[in-house]
C-alpha positions in Angstrom: 73.2 67.1 81.6 71.9 65.9 84.9 69.1 68.3 86.0 70.4 68.5 89.6 73.9 69.4 88.3 72.4 72.0 85.9 70.5 73.6 88.9 73.7 73.6 91.0 75.6 75.4 88.2 72.8 77.9 87.7 72.6 78.6 91.5 76.4 79.1 91.6 76.3 81.5 88.7 73.5 83.5 90.3 75.5 83.8 93.6 78.6 85.0 91.7 76.5 87.5 89.8 75.0 88.8 93.1 78.5 89.0 94.7 79.9 90.9 91.7 77.0 93.3 91.7 77.4 94.1 95.4 81.2 94.7 94.8 80.4 97.1 92.0 77.9 99.0 94.1 80.7 99.5 96.6 83.0 101.0 93.9 85.1 97.8 93.5 85.6 97.7 89.7 85.1 94.7 87.6 88.6 93.7 86.5 89.4 93.0 82.8 91.6 90.1 83.7 92.8 87.9 86.6 96.1 89.9 86.8 94.1 93.2 87.0 92.2 91.7 90.0 95.4 90.5 91.7 96.9 94.0 91.3 93.8 95.9 92.3 94.6 98.1 95.3 91.7 97.3 97.6 91.8 95.9 101.2 92.2 92.1 101.4 89.1 91.9 103.4 86.2 94.2 104.0 82.5 94.7 104.0 80.0 95.4 101.2 76.5 96.8 101.3 74.5 95.3 104.0 77.5 94.1 106.1 78.3 91.4 103.5 82.0 90.4 104.1 84.4 89.7 101.3 87.9 88.2 101.3 90.2 88.9 98.3 92.5 85.9 97.5 94.9 85.5 94.5 92.9 85.8 91.3 89.5 85.6 93.1 87.3 86.5 96.0 85.1 84.9 98.6 81.9 86.7 99.5 79.8 85.8 102.5 76.3 86.1 101.1 73.3 85.7 103.5 72.5 82.3 101.9 76.0 80.9 101.5 79.7 81.8 100.9 80.6 81.9 97.3 84.2 81.8 96.1 85.2 82.5 92.5 88.1 83.7 90.3 88.2 86.4 87.7 89.6 85.9 84.2 90.0 82.9 82.1 
């Protein structure tokens, strides 16, 4: 694999991991599936620890980390 692409994937995964950890710290549970996430009764948008904003969309979420916005889906 191209080393730059490998680094990009690694950075993305680290950002998603950080976002999910922040969500769990704010009592937003890690869903077992994408449909569990879609049915989760949380506000569509809100703030996590440190004023980090999130936006729930479909099967995923966008989180405005200090370094970048990361968007990802839950499930398969």
